[in-house]
N, C-alpha and C positions, 0 to 999 in steps of 0.2 A: 705247547704246554703239556706237562704230564698230569692231565686232569684225572687219570686213573692210577696215579701212584699209590702203591700199597694194596691195590686190588689184584685179584686172581681171576682169570677167565678160562673157560673151556669152550672151544669152537668145534662143532662137528662138521664133517665134510670139508676139512681145511687143507686138503692136499693140493688144491688148485682152485682157480676161479674165484667166486664170491667168498667162499669160506676162507680161502687163503688170504685174500685181501682184507677180510674182516679181522683175521688173527693178527696180521701185520699191523694194521691200523691200531688195534687195541694195544699191542705191544709198544708201538711208537708213542702211544698216549700214556705209557707208564705202567700198564698192567703186566703181570707175569701170565703167560698164555700157554695153554696146552692145545696143540694142534692135533685134531683127530683125523685119522685116515682109516680106510677099510682094508683094501687089498694091496694098494700101491701108494707109496708116499708122494710120488710125482715131484712137485716143485717145493714141497714143504721143507725138506732137509736143507736145501740151499738157502731158503728164506730164513730159517732158524739160525743157520750158521752166520748169516749176515747180521741178524739181530743180536745174537749173543756176542759177536765181535765188537758191537757198540755198547756192551754192558747191559743189554736187556736180558730178561729171563724168559726162556721159551723151551718147550719140549714137545716131543711127539708122543701120542698115545694111540694105540691101535684098538679098533673095535668096530663091530657091526651095530649101527644104531637101531637096526630092526630087532635086535636081541636086548631085552631089558637087562639081563645079567651083564652083558658087555658094557652097557651105558653106566650101570652102577659101579662097575669096576673102573671105568674111565674116570668117573668122579672121584673115586677113592684114590686112584693113582695121582690125580691132580692135587688133591688135598695132602697126600703123603709127601709130594715133592715141594709144594708151595705153601702148605699150612692152612689153606682155607679155600673157599670158592665164593666169589662175589658176582660174577657175570657168566651167563651161559648163552651161547648163540647157536641155534639150531639151523645149520645151513645144508646138511647132507640131504641129497635128493637123488632120485632115480626116475628115469622115464623111458618107456618105449613108445613109439608112435605108430599106432595101428588102428584101423576101424574096430570098434568094440566088438562087433559081431564076428570078426575074423581074428581077434587078438589071441596070442598065446597066453593062456591064463596063468602060467607060471610067471611070466613077465608082468602081467597085470597085477598079480598079487604082490610081487616084489616091489613094484612102484608104490603100492599102498603101504606095504610094510616099512619101507625106508622113508617115504615122503610124508606119511601121516603118523604112523606109530613112532617113528624115530624122534620127531619133535616132542611127542608126548612123553616118551621115555626120558629124554633129556630134561624137559621142564620138571617132571616129577622128581627125578633124582637130584637135580640142582636145588629145587625148592626145599626138599627134605634136608639137604646139607645146610642151606642158608638159614633155615629155621633152627638148626642145632648149634649155630655159632653166633658169636657177638658180631655187631655191625662192623663194617670196614672203618678205617681211620677217618674217612670222610663223613661217617655217620650213615652212609647208605647201607640198607639191609640187604639189598640184592637187586639185580636187573637181569631179566630174561628177554631175549630177542629171538623171534622166529622170522626166518627169511621166507616171506610169502611170495605171491605171484599174481599178476592180473588174471591168470588161469582160474583164480578163485571166484571170479565173477564174469568171466568171458568163456563161453562154451567153445573152446578151440577144438576143431575137429581132429580126430585121430589121437586124442590125448585124454580120453575119458578118465582113466585111472589117475592121471596127474591132476586133471581138473577137480575131480572128486576130493583128492587128498589135500590140495591147496585150499579148497573151500572149507574143508573140515578143520584145518589148522587155524584158520582165521577165527572160527567160532571157539576153538580150543583156547586160543590166545585170550579172547575176551572173557571166557569162563574162568581161566586161571587167574586173570587179572582181578576179577571181582572176589574170587575166593582167597586171594593173597593180599588184598588191599589193606586189611587190618594189620597185617604183619609188615607193611611198608616194603614189600617185594614187588617191584614194578615189572609188568609183562606187556610187551609191545611187539609189533611186527614191522619190518621194513619190506616194502613191496617194490621190487625193481621192475623196470620195463625190460625190454629186450636187451640183454647184456652180452658183451663179447666174451664168451667163456668157451673152454674146450668142450663142454657139454653141448653147446649150440652147434659147434662145428662137427658134432657127431651126426647131425641130420642134414647139413647143407655144405656145399662147396664154398670156398673163399669168394668166388665170383658171384654166386647166388646171394651170399650174405652182403657183399658190397652193394649190389644192385638194390636189394631190398632195404637195407639200412639208409640208403640215400633218399628213400621215399618217406622216411619217418618224419614227424614234425620237427625234430631237432637235427635232422639230416645225418644222424649217426646213431650207433648203438651206445648204450651205457658202458662205461669202463668199470671193471670190478672194484677198483680203488674208490670210485665215487660211492659205491654201495657201502664199502668199508667205512668211509667217513660218516655215513648216515648211521651205521651201527654204533660208532663211537658216540655220536650225538645222543642216541637213545640211552646209552649206558652211562653217560656223564652224570655225576651227582647233581650238576646244575640243571639237569632236565627232570628234576625230582617230581614235578607236577604232571608228568606225562605217563599215563598208564592206561592200558586197554585201547591203545590207538594203533592205527595202521598208517605208516608214513610212506606215501608214494614217492618214488624216485624214478620217474619213468619218462622224462623228457617230453611230457605231454601226450604220450601214446594212448592214454585212456580218455583224452579229450576227443570231441567229435571233429578231429582235424580233417577227416575226409569230407566234411560238409563245406570246406572252403573251396573245393574243386569245382570250377565252373561258376563260382558265385561272384567273381570279380575281386574277391579278397586275396591279397598277395599271399603266396605260399612261402 
């Protein structure tokens, strides 16, 4: 069903992985979608070609989410092309994995600039646009979704900058939700578990990932499209009563699944 017919969305970090899957899912749900990329468009052009061949509306927008001016331009370009903005999804992230006391501080700061400041820039620019326009045909004033992470509450070693950033954006999400609640602009986060994305394969081989994912509670990693469907759920006008919430989509990875080992409980 085209639950987002008449809506316009902007997704950051949408060249591949979770961001791309979220953009495709939103477009298939009826929204016109701007897919953001930074330096390489990767898989987005082919996805957009496939969507537009089906009569969907989609476009590419370039920009560095770490730069406020770039994000404001991305919003302006989306509005110029599609007439409005109803949905914003902050998916762009960056991460180096090093011990904090040995970390290259340029990479450390880049992680924070993209992963923490990027969602803030998008939420701010999107909210300002949503406040300046009439409600969507569905009556929804606006929906903002931040892609979070279990890193926000789990101190994963060698990931201090990413852990810090993801913890910050969860609090940012809740603060934005309370500040925008009177305007009926909903702000939520989706928190994926370990997801099979190109970003994960930056750090581990296919063999290592296969062995590790088989030990997860659900015996596999999440698929990006599963996270994309969760984003659509949070943006659907039918989810009007959900704001300031974090939706876990993690296959039970944050449960104490390790406690089953040696307890006689089937794994």
